[in-house]
Structure formats: C-alpha cells, structure tokens
C-alpha positions as CSV (number, residue, x, y, z in Angstrom):
1,M,-0.6,9.3,2.7
2,K,-1.0,6.4,0.4
3,K,1.0,8.5,-2.1
4,I,3.9,9.4,1.0
5,L,4.1,5.7,1.8
6,F,4.7,4.1,-0.9
7,I,7.8,6.8,-2.1
8,V,9.2,5.5,1.4
9,L,9.1,1.7,0.2
10,A,10.3,2.2,-2.8
11,A,13.2,4.5,-1.5
12,S,13.9,2.2,0.8
13,L,13.0,-1.5,-1.1
14,L,16.1,0.7,-3.3
15,V,18.4,1.4,-0.7
16,A,18.5,-2.3,0.5
17,C,18.9,-3.0,-3.6
18,A,21.9,-0.9,-3.9
19,K,23.8,-1.6,-0.6
20,G,23.0,-5.8,-1.2
21,P,23.3,-9.0,0.9
22,A,27.4,-8.2,1.3
23,G,27.2,-4.2,0.9
24,K,28.5,-4.4,-3.0
25,A,26.9,-5.0,-5.8
26,S,28.7,-7.4,-7.8
27,P,28.4,-8.9,-12.1
28,A,28.0,-12.0,-10.6
29,D,24.7,-10.9,-8.7
30,G,23.4,-9.1,-12.1
31,A,24.8,-6.3,-11.7
32,K,25.9,-4.6,-15.1
33,P,29.9,-3.8,-14.4
34,A,30.2,0.3,-13.8
35,V,30.7,2.4,-16.3
36,K,34.1,4.6,-16.2
37,N,34.0,8.1,-16.4
38,P,30.3,8.3,-18.2
39,V,29.7,11.1,-20.6
40,V,26.5,12.9,-19.5
41,V,25.6,15.8,-22.0
42,V,23.2,18.2,-21.3
43,L,20.5,20.0,-23.9
44,D,18.2,22.5,-23.6
45,V,15.1,20.6,-25.3
46,G,12.9,24.3,-25.6
47,R,15.9,25.8,-26.8
48,I,16.2,23.1,-29.9
49,M,12.3,22.9,-29.8
50,K,12.4,27.0,-30.3
51,E,15.5,27.6,-32.8
52,A,16.3,24.6,-34.6
53,K,14.7,25.3,-38.7
54,P,11.9,22.9,-38.9
55,S,10.9,23.8,-35.3
56,Q,10.6,27.1,-36.9
57,A,8.9,26.0,-39.8
58,L,6.2,24.1,-38.5
59,Q,5.5,27.0,-35.9
60,K,5.5,28.9,-38.8
61,S,2.7,27.2,-40.4
62,L,0.7,26.5,-37.2
63,N,0.5,30.4,-36.9
64,D,-0.4,30.7,-40.7
65,W,-3.4,28.4,-40.5
66,A,-3.9,30.4,-36.8
67,E,-4.0,33.8,-38.2
68,S,-6.0,33.1,-41.3
69,T,-8.5,31.4,-38.9
70,M,-8.8,34.8,-36.6
71,T,-9.2,36.7,-39.6
72,E,-12.5,34.0,-40.5
73,L,-13.7,34.8,-36.8
74,R,-12.8,37.6,-36.3
75,A,-16.0,38.6,-40.0
76,K,-17.9,36.7,-38.5
77,M,-17.7,37.9,-34.9
78,D,-17.7,41.7,-36.8
79,A,-21.3,40.8,-38.7
80,Y,-22.6,39.7,-35.7
81,Q,-21.8,42.4,-33.8
82,K,-23.1,44.5,-36.8
83,A,-26.4,42.7,-36.9
84,K,-27.2,43.1,-32.7
85,A,-26.6,46.3,-33.4
86,D,-29.0,46.9,-36.1
87,G,-31.2,45.3,-34.0
88,K,-33.2,43.8,-37.9
89,L,-32.6,40.3,-37.3
90,S,-35.5,38.4,-35.0
91,P,-34.3,37.3,-31.9
92,K,-34.3,33.7,-33.3
93,R,-31.7,34.4,-36.7
94,L,-29.9,36.6,-34.0
95,N,-29.1,33.4,-31.3
96,A,-28.2,31.2,-34.7
97,M,-25.7,33.3,-35.1
98,G,-24.1,33.7,-32.3
99,K,-23.8,30.1,-32.0
100,E,-22.9,29.2,-35.7
101,L,-19.8,32.1,-33.9
102,D,-19.7,29.3,-31.0
103,D,-19.1,27.1,-32.3
104,L,-16.8,28.3,-35.4
105,R,-14.8,29.4,-32.6
106,Q,-14.4,25.6,-30.9
107,K,-14.7,24.0,-34.3
108,S,-11.5,26.3,-34.9
109,N,-9.6,26.0,-31.6
110,E,-9.8,21.8,-31.3
111,E,-8.5,21.9,-35.1
112,Y,-5.5,24.9,-33.6
113,Q,-4.8,21.6,-30.6
114,K,-4.5,18.7,-33.2
115,R,-2.7,20.9,-35.0
116,R,0.0,21.7,-32.9
117,Q,-0.3,18.0,-30.7
118,E,0.7,16.8,-34.8
119,A,3.5,19.1,-35.2
120,A,5.3,18.4,-31.6
121,D,4.6,14.4,-33.2
122,K,6.4,15.4,-36.2
123,M,9.0,16.9,-34.8
124,K,9.8,14.1,-32.1
125,A,9.6,11.3,-34.5
126,T,12.3,13.7,-36.0
127,F,14.9,14.9,-32.8
128,D,14.8,11.3,-30.8
129,P,15.9,9.3,-33.7
130,L,18.5,12.3,-34.1
131,I,19.4,12.5,-29.9
132,E,20.2,9.2,-30.7
133,K,22.2,8.7,-33.7
134,L,24.0,12.0,-32.4
135,A,24.9,10.2,-28.9
136,K,26.2,6.4,-30.6
137,E,28.2,9.2,-33.0
138,N,29.9,11.1,-30.3
139,G,29.3,8.0,-27.5
140,W,26.8,9.7,-25.4
141,D,26.3,7.7,-22.2
142,V,23.1,9.9,-21.1
143,V,21.4,12.6,-22.0
144,L,19.0,14.9,-20.3
145,N,17.1,17.3,-20.1
146,K,18.1,21.1,-18.9
147,V,15.3,22.4,-18.0
148,D,13.8,19.6,-16.1
149,Q,16.8,17.0,-15.6
150,V,14.6,14.7,-17.5
151,T,17.0,12.0,-19.4
152,V,16.3,12.1,-23.1
153,W,18.0,9.0,-24.2
154,S,20.1,6.5,-22.0
155,S,22.4,3.6,-23.9
156,G,21.8,1.3,-21.2
157,A,25.3,0.8,-20.8
158,M,24.1,2.4,-17.3
159,D,20.6,0.9,-16.6
160,Q,20.6,-1.4,-13.3
161,T,17.2,-1.7,-13.9
162,D,17.5,-5.6,-14.5
163,Y,19.8,-5.9,-11.3
164,V,17.3,-4.2,-8.7
165,I,14.3,-6.0,-9.7
166,Q,16.6,-9.2,-8.8
167,Q,17.5,-7.9,-5.6
168,L,13.6,-7.2,-5.4
169,D,12.8,-10.8,-6.7
170,K,14.8,-12.4,-3.4
171,M,13.5,-10.2,-1.0
172,K,10.7,-11.4,1.2
173,V,8.7,-7.8,1.5
174,D,5.9,-8.4,4.4
175,T,2.5,-7.0,2.4
176,S,0.3,-8.0,5.3
177,K,1.3,-4.5,7.0
178,V,0.3,-1.6,3.4
179,P,-2.5,0.5,4.5
180,Q,-5.8,0.3,2.7
181,E,-7.2,3.0,1.1
182,K,-10.7,4.1,3.4
C-alpha cells in the first residue's frame, strides 16, 4: 500500500512539475531546450553478449573450466558410489567422503558463480565505453536495450532531472498526510 501511494505521489508530482506554473517549461525556468528529433536507437544487448566474439571467448573459458570441474566431481562421485556399494569402508569414512563431495560441489558452485560474475564484469567494462564511443560518433542521444527498454546510454541532452528537482523544490508538499507504516 505504501509503495502504491509513493508511486501515485511521485507521478502526480512529475505531472505537476512538467506542466509548471504556466503550463509550459521554458529555458528560463532551468529546463534544457528540447532536442529536436532526438536520435534513439535500440540494441538487443542479450544478443550482443551472446554473439560477440569477446563474449563467446569468455563463455568458452567459463564452460571449459566448468567441464573440467564436472569431470573431477564425477570421478569423486563415482568413487563415493563405488565405496558405498562395496560396503568395505566404515560408516565414519563413508560419511567423511560424502562430506568432502558435498564441500567440493559447494566450492565448485561458488567458484563458478564468481567466475561468471568476473566474465560479466569484463564484458560490461568493454561494452559500456564502446557504446558511449559509438553513440557520440553516430549522434545517438539515447540507447535502449531492446528486451526491456532500459536505457543503456544517454547523452544527457534529454535529461530534465535538474529542472524537475528545481520545480519540486519550489512546491509546498504537505507531508503531514503521508501514511505511516503500521
């Protein structure tokens, strides 16, 4: 409920600020001049990350590591299963082998997640500056991700954040009626 009220309040404030006192924003009010014909491009970032050679190389490296780790895990699992089936080991030793196997699985999974995040970070460190460079070279004002329409890069030419803050700062908002969480 509190989240919905916040969204409604935020939307109302944005509408009020966009209209301004005279119904229109002007550069004198602190608004940036509207960009005529802004260039908005859409990229399928998921496809780029899947098909780009640097991304494929990182994925191959990650897959190679995972495969070798799985081979090691399978060998230990087979040894554990064989020891369990043979019944020659004491329950204490068998439990110790099982714990070692579980620990190795957990550590391998943690290492995989770490390596996966490092690969993603490397791609981001390569991708973000490239997109900014291409946007500036090609006159793109806004770059959106096709899948979720999230802004990947923006020149700032269309950013009206400062203006909206100025308009909000001028408003008197009655905060006494904000519902308190029970």
